[in-house]
N, C-alpha and C positions, 0 to 999 in steps of 0.2 A: 237480686230478685229473690223473692220468697216463694216456695212451692205453695200450691193451693190444693185443697181437698176436693175430690170429685167422687160422687157416688153414681155408679152406672145406672141405678134405678131411676135417677133423675132424667136420664136420656129417654127412658120408657115413658115417663110422665110428659116430657116436653116434645117427644117425637124426633129428636136429633141429638147427636153428641154435643154439638155446640150449645144447644138449648140446655142440655143437662149440666154442662160446665157453668153456664150462666146461673142456672137455678142453684147449684151448689154454692156459688159465690154470693148470691143473694142471701141464702141461709146463713152463711158465715157472718156476713155483716149484720144481719138481723139478730143473730145470737150475741153480738158484741154490744148491743144497745140496751138501755133500760126502759126507753119509752116505746111508743107505738110505731114510730117511723124513723128512717134514716135517709140521708141524702148521699148521692154519689154521682159523679159525672161519667159520661160514656168514655171519656179519655182515661179516667182512672180504671174503669173496667177493662179497657183495651190493654193498658199496661199490665194489669194483674193477671189477665187470662190469656192474652194473645189472640183474642177473638177480633174479627174485623168489625167495622162499623155496621155493615149489613147483617152480620150474625147477631150483633147486640140488638139492633132494631127488630129483627125477626123474633128473637127470644123475648123481648119486651112485649111484643104483640101477642105472643103465645101465652105469656104470664097473665095478661089481661083477659084473653079468651077463656082461659081455664079458671078465672076468678081467683088466682093465686096472689095477685098483687094489685093494689091500687097504685098507679104511677102518675105523678103530677110534675110537670116541668115548672121550675121556678128560677128566678134570678137570685143570686146570692152575692152579697157584698162582703168581700174579704180584703181588708187593708186598702179600702178605696178602689178596689178592682172588682168588676162585676163578672160573675161566672154563671153559666147556664148549667143547672144540675137537675137531676131527677130525684124527687122524694118518693120513697118506697114505703108502703104500708103492707106488710106481708100478712096473708090470711092463713095462719097456721092450722086452723080447723079444716080448711079446704085441703091443705097439704096432707094432713093425716087421712082425710077421706080418700084422696087419690092413692096414697100409699096402700091403704087397706084394700082398695079395689084391685091392686096388683098382687097382693099377697098370695092368693090361690094360684095365680098364673106363674109367679116367679119364686115363691117361697122366700120372699124377702123379709127382713126385719122391719117391723112396722115403724121403727124410729131409728134409721141408720146413723144419724148424726148425734143421737143422744140429747136432742134439744128438748 
């Protein structure tokens, strides 16, 4: 297993530690792509983060509520095997807006991940 990066300020944005862990992982995967969106299954997130299915579902709902992510369920064919995955389109401008709103309260870096 590989360790994951977690920024405590993400818990402030998401309202929970599990939500903060999920947001940190979303940012990691978003930073690894060149396009606008990436896909990932809930099972992959469970393996990477140790979060439960309920925690992931709750975090995805919060991401949508905060307008941080557009999330769309799709079927993906890989080697003639179909997988249900979520496609994520991250709203980086909204992320920076939320971080900026926390700066006075927490004195946090406006861009903790250097993205």
